[in-house]
N, C-alpha and C positions, 0 to 999 in steps of 0.2 A: 634759542639755538638748539638744534637737534643733534644729539650725539650719535655717532656711527660707531658700531662695534667692529673693530678691524678684524676680529676673528671670523666674521661672517662675510668678509670681502674677499673676492677671488678675481684674479686677472689672468686670462689665458695667454698663450704665446702669440696671439694675434692682437692683443690689447683690449679684448672685450672684457667688461667688468660685470660680474653677477653677484647677487647677494643671496644668502640662504638664511632662513629663519627670520626674514624681515617681511613686513606687510605694509603695503601702501594705502590700504583701505578702499581700493578700487575693485568692483564686482566684474572680474574679467570674464566669467562664464556667461553672464547676462549680455556682455558686449558681443561675445562670440555667437550666442543664439540669435541675437537681433540681427547680426550681420548675415547669418544663414537665411533667416526668414526673409530679409529684404531681397536676397539674391533669388529666392524661390517664388517670389510673387508672380512672375510670369508663368512658371510651371504650374502653379496652383490654378491659375486662370484656365490654362489648357485642360487640366484635369476636370475642372467644373464643366467646361464646354462638352467634353467627352461624355460625362454622366448625363447631362441634359439631352444630348443627342440620342443616347441609348433609350432613355425614357420615351422620346418622341418616336423612335423606331418601333418600340413595343406597342405604343398606342396606335400607330398606323397599321400594324399587323392585326390588332383587334378590330379595327374599323374595316379592314379588308374581309375578315371572317364574317362580320355582321352584314356587310354589303352582299356577300355571296348568298347568305341565308335569305336576305330580303329578295334577291333576284329569283331564287328558287320558289319562294312563296308567291311572288307576283306572276310566275309562269302560269299558275292556275287560273289567273284572270284573263289570260289571252290565248289559252290552248285547251285541248280536250282534257277533262278531268275524269271521265269514265267512258264506258262504252255508250252510255245513254245521254251524255251531256257534254257540251263544249263550253259551258259557262259555269264558273264556280258558284254563282248565285242561283243557278237553276238546278244544281245537284240535289238529289233527294236520297234520304237514307231511311232504312227501316230498323227499328229497335223494338225489342219485346221484353215483357216481364210476366211473371206467373204468380198465381195465388191459389190457395186451396178453395175448392168448391164448397158451397154450403152443405153442411152435414158430414164433412170429412171427419174421420175418427180423431179423437183427442191424441195429440202428440205426433200426428202425421206431418210430414214436411212436403212442401210444394216442390215438384220437379222443376228443374231449370227450363226456361222458355225454349232455349235452343235444343233441348233434348226431345221436345214433343212437337214443335212446329218451326218452320223456317219461312221467311218472307223476303222477297226482293221487289224493288220498285224502280220505275223509270222516272225520267224528268217530267213526264206528263201526269204523274200521280198527284191527286188532290191532298193537300195537307189535312190531317185528321188522325183519329185513333179508332181502332176496331177491337172488338172483344170476341174471342172464340172460347167456347166451352168444350173441352176434350172429355168425352164420356168414357172412352175406352181406347187404349192404344192397340194398334194392329198386332196380332199374334201370329206365330208361325203355325201353319197347318200341320197336323199330326195324324197319322194313320196307324192303327194298331191291328194286328192280325188276330185271328182266333188262336186258341192255345195249341202249341205243338207239344207232344208228349216227350220229346227228347231234343237236345241240342246237338248230339253226336251221331245219331242214326241218320242214314241217308233219307232225303225227302221222298225218294222213289219208294223206299220200303215203308214209309208212313202213309202211302197212298196218294201222294201229290204228283201231278203231272209235270214233267220236266220239259224244257224247251226254251225258246227266246221270248222275251217280253220287253217292253220299253217303259222307262220312268222318265217323265219330262223330256221325251224324245230321245233318250239315250238307251241303247240296247244292252240288255243283261242276259247272258246265257246261263241257264240252269241245267247242269249235267245230272245224270242219274245218280251219281255217287256223292253229290253235294249234300251237306247237312245245313242246318239252320244258320250256324256260324259262318259257313262258307258263303251262303246267300247274302248275309249282311255285309261281308267283306267285299263281295262282287258289286253290290249296290254302291258302297262307298267309293269303290275304284272307278265307277262309271262316270264320275264328274257330272252328276245330274242335279246339282244344287239341293241334294237331299242327304241327310245323315241317317244311316240305319243302325239300330242298336237292338240287342237282345235282352229283354227283361225277364228274369226268372222269379216267379212267385213261389214255385215249389219244384221239386225234381221232375214232375210230370206236367207242369204248367209253365211253358216258355212262350213268350210273345215277341214277335218281330214288330218293332216300332219304327216308323219312318217319320222324320221331322224335317220340314222345309227349312233350308238355310236362311231364307228371307221371309219377312213377315208380309201380311196382307193377302186379301182374297185373290189378287192377280198372280200370286205365287203358290196357289194351291197345288198339291201334288197330283199329277196326271199319270195313271197307269193304263197302258193300252196294249193290245195284241192283235194278231191276225185272225183269231178264231172268236166268234161271237158267243163265247161262254161267259155267263154272268157269275161274278163272285161277290159276296157281301164283305165289305170292309168297314172297319170301325174308325171314325174320326174322333180324336181326343182333343178337347179344349182344356188347357190348364190355366187356372186363375189363382194368383197369389192372394191370400187372405191377410188383411192387415192385422198385425199384432203390435200393440204399442210398446215402445221402448224395448224392441226385440233384442237389442244388443247392449242394453243398460247404459247407453251413452247419454240419456237424459239426466242422469245423476252426476253431479260434479264431485268427483273424488280425486284427491291429490295422489300423485305417484306413491304407491306403497300404502295408501290409506284405505279406509273402509267406512261404511255407514250402515246402520241397522235397517232403515226404510228403503224400499225399492219402488221407484215411481211406476205407476200403472199395474203393479203386481201386489197380490196378497202374499205376504211372506211369513213363514214360521221357522225360526231357527235358521235363518238365511240372511246374508248380507250382500251388499253390492261393494265390490272391491276393485282396486286398480293395482294389479300385480306388477312386480318389478321385473326387469330383464333377467334377474337372477332366477325368478320363478319360471319364466318362459323365455328362454334366450331368443326364440324366433318371433316373439310377440303373441298376442291373442288374435283369433281369426278376424274379428271385425271391431275396429276401434281400440280402446284401451281398457274398458271395464268388463267385469264378469260378475255373475251372481254365484256366490259360494254357498253350497248346501252343507250345513253341519249335520251331525248325527240326528236322524229323524226329520231333517229340514224339508220344507216344501216351498215352492213358489207356484202361483196359479193366476190365470187371467181369463175372464169371460169375454169372448170376442163378439163383434157386431154381427158375425155370420150366423145364419140359421141354416140347419141342415137341408140340403137340396136333394130331392128325390132322385135316386139313380146315380148319385155322384159318389166317387171315391175320395178319400181325404188322406193327406200325408202330413205328419209332423216331423220335422228334422231339427237337429241342433248340433252344436259342437260341445263335447265334454272334455274337460282338461284335468290333468293331474300335475300339481306343482312339484318342482324339485324338492325332494325331502319328504313328501307326503306318501302315505300308504295308498295302495290302489283301492278305489271305491266303486260301489255299485249303485245305480240309480234306476228309476223307472219313469217312462213317459206315459201319461194317462190322458185319455180323451173322454170328455163327458158330454152327454146330450141332456141339457138341463141339469137335473140333480143326479142323473144316472150315469155311472161309469160304463162306457160301451166297449172300450178296448184299452190295452196297455202293452208296453214292450220294455223288457228289462235290458239295460245296457251297462257296460263296464268301461271306465275311463282307461286311457292307454296303459299298457304294461310298462312302458318306459316313461319315467317322469319328465316333466318339462315340455309336454306336448299335448295336442288335442286329437280326438278322433270323432267320427260321425256317429250320431245316434239317430235312428229312424223308426217311426211307427207308421204302418200302412193299414188303413181301414177301408174295406170294400163296401159297396153299396148294400150288399146283402146284410152285413152286420148292422147297418144303420136303418134297415127297413123298419118302419113303424115310428121312427123318431123324426120324421120330416117336420120342419118348422121349429124344432127345438134349438135353443141357443147352444152354441159350442163353447166349451171351456177346456183349456189346456192346463195340465198340472205336471210339474216335474218334482219327483220325490227322491230323497236319499234313502237307500235301503240298508247298506252295510259298508264297513271299511272306512277308509279315510275320507276327508272332505272331497267334494266333487265341484269343479268350476263349470258353469254353464254359460254359453255365449251363442248369439246368432240363431235364435229360435225362429223357424219359418213354418207356415201352414199353407198347404196348397189344396185346391179342389180340382178334380178331373171329372168333366162331364163328357158324355159319349153320344154320338149320332152315327147311324149306319147308312150306307149307300151301296149301290151296285155299280161295279166298274167292269169293263171288259178285260179279260185276262188272256194272254197269248197261249196258244196250243197248236203249234204248226204241224200240219199233216203233209208229209212228203212222199211222192211216189217212188217206187223202187227204180233205180237206174234212170232217174229223171232226165239226165243229159246224155245218156247212152255211152258213158265212159267205161262201163263194165266190160266191154268187148276188148279185152287186153290183147287178143291175138292179132288185132289189126295194127298196121303201121300207119301212124298219122300222115296224111297228105300224100299218100302214094296211090290213091284210087282203089285200093283193095276193098272188098265187101264181104259180108257174111250173111247168109240167109237166116232170117229170124231176128227178133229183138228180145234180148234177155229181160224177163220180168213182165213182158207185155203179151197179151193175146192179140190175134190178128183175124181179120175177116176180109172177104173180097177176092177169093181165089188164092193165087200164089202168095206166100208170106211176104211181108215187107222185108227189106234188107237194111243192114247197117253198113255204111262204108265211110272211109276217111274223107274228111272235108277236102274237096278238090282244090288244087293249087290255083285254079283260075277264078275262084270266088273273089269278088271285090273286097269283101271283109272276112273276118274270122267267125267261127261259130260263137254264139253268145256265151256259152259255158263249156269249156274244154275244147277237144279237137274233133270229136265224132258227132255225126248227125244221123237221124233216121230218114230214109228216102222212101216216099210213098208214090207209087204209080196210080193211075186212074182206078178208082173204085176200092182202093185198099184202105183199111183203118187199123190202128193199134189202140189198145185200151187196157186199163187196169181197174179192178173192182175196189174203188176207194169210197170212203164215207163222205168225202168233200170234193167239190168241183175243183179240178186242177186249173189254175189260172194261167200257167205258162208252160209250154213245152219247147225244147230246143229242136224245132221242126222245120224242115225244108220241103216245099211242095214243088215237084217237077212238072 
């Protein structure tokens, strides 16, 4: 028999009996959870169906995207695929690749195929491959004048004839007070597909250089005029001479690092280095590496080029001064075989963290007698702080001369008879005599205003010369006049 503690028994005013502190041993929470679970069975089924439906909707969306892509691809099988083909299986394409020719200098890189040749094919093209060898790329025609003694003096005072002339069909007017710089500016403003520049070799040697904006023989510069006066012009052909590892990028150097050997160059107290952005905030001119010349340092390279008779040569480079370094001096040297034939001293920038241009120009007269000798370029440190060198370039200029017609217009005085200012246009007045002209045939010729009953107007201005039977007018000119504003009654 179980004893009940009456202290835990409670009866409320409605007769309900409750116990406190007593346990029956039954898991009431489990009963409650099971009851709730049983009641939610139908809701869980609905939730599962919703999830399954969402997965199916997403899958149908993916199928729709793939079907659209397939339709687009299949359109190529039933419609035009290009201007030349209506069938995808007949469409033809051209692709190209390039490689160095035999005998190319060590370290040279092949130009991309698209930069030197382009090809297009139709659907009738036969499958196969073709090989082309490009021996020389088209260059821009260049014309250089003889030397002018000044860039600021008027061309008229220097003995040059002024007037109109044409370049590639564009008219350029040269006034009597124009100087060499004005002439270059007028040519550039003429929109003649030509760039004019003035090159100064010395204060008394200044050259006008015309360079075609487009390459190829079909774009050669044409200078023409109305007078058959022949002038000798000089055509300049510029050729870039290969220099291996010219910007020192063939050497693999980590950022901020250096190495003692420099590919393709003979180096003494010089290294190839990869400066940091702290050294050059704007970077180096070409690539990431430079050659650094220490005290007394040199770098040199013997080129495949042999000196060409009558040719000028240029050696250019970029010289840099790092942040924190003292300003340094260097020298560009050109050798013909073992003989040094020219040199030019340069100074790196006054402001650190930058580069400037170094240039050595050697004319054909200096190289006279060295034809056929091998060229060698050397860069040497002279004094001051270290000097960084980048982007070394060598060019050869060869020259040919030709004769071209130059304009020199000869105009008669009062050619259109407009100097007779006393006449009122179109009122029929006249004046005996024609200013600037002699007359023959009895009574002098007369000038009168163009009559109002003319079907058209005078070809130039308002006034005309009127000649009656047997009369002539003339001027003593050196050239035959090709056109007069003349009316015969």
